[in-house]
Structures are given as C-alpha cells and as structure tokens.
C-alpha positions, 0 to 999 in steps of 0.5 A: 177518577181521570183527574185523580190519575192527571193529578197523581201524576202531577204530583209525582212530576213536583215529588221528583223535581229537584228546584228549589232554594238549599242551605247549609252552614259550616264551621272548621279552624280556617273558616265559618261558611253560609252557603246556599244552591237555588236550583232552577228547572230550565228546560223540563222535556230534557231535564236541564237546570240551572245551579247557582251557589252563593257562599259567604264566609269569614276566615278564622286566623289566629282565632281571629274571624276576618270580614266576611267575604263573598262569591257566587257560581252558576252552572248548568246542569242535566238531572238523571231522575234514576240516579236522582243526580244533576250533573254538570258535564264540563267541571263534573260537579255532581248534586246528590238529590238526597231522601230527606228533603235535601242535596248533597254537594261534595261532602256539604248536605244541603236542607231545601227550605223552599 
C-alpha cells in the first residue's frame, strides 16, 4: 500500500514536469521555419528551468527560397504549476503548458517529441 502511494506521487510529479523537447513547423509568405524548444529542470526545489530555443529558417524573397539560417537563444524560467506557465522574469517570455502534450510560446504551438 505504501509503495503504491509513493509511486503515485512520483508519477504525478513526472506528469507536471514540463521538461522535454518540443517542435513546431510553420510557413508564411516570408519564411519557412522549424523551431525546437528544449526545456530542462535545473532545480526542482524552486521550479527553475532552462529553456533553449533553436530555430532554422529560410527566407522567401520574390517567391524564391533562400539559404537556411540558424539562430538560438537560452533563458532561465520559473514554473508556476498552478497556472502551468514557465515565466522568464527579465524579458517576459512565457511558455504555456497545454493540455494536449505540448507548449505554446507566443502564437506558436509546439508538440512534445521526447
């Protein structure tokens, strides 16, 4: 009975942990983009996370797809489990944890792949 309770608590903690790799792909008239968010827990006692965003994009100019460019950014965030939001204090980036195994950053929705 005690093992079941302990196991149940650890499973709940795993479910609420937003750590993982999330991807999205989008295209508009100006670019074609592949975007990845890697979310890592760096201190579980105070819900501190590191978020790394890696983007590969190709500009579209006059209907022509240009060479692929890359950029990356890293920031630290605090996770609010009640509101399911990872919040970066300095720049105000917010990553919302969705109910369907993904996250949302701005207007972009990402799907968890691992």
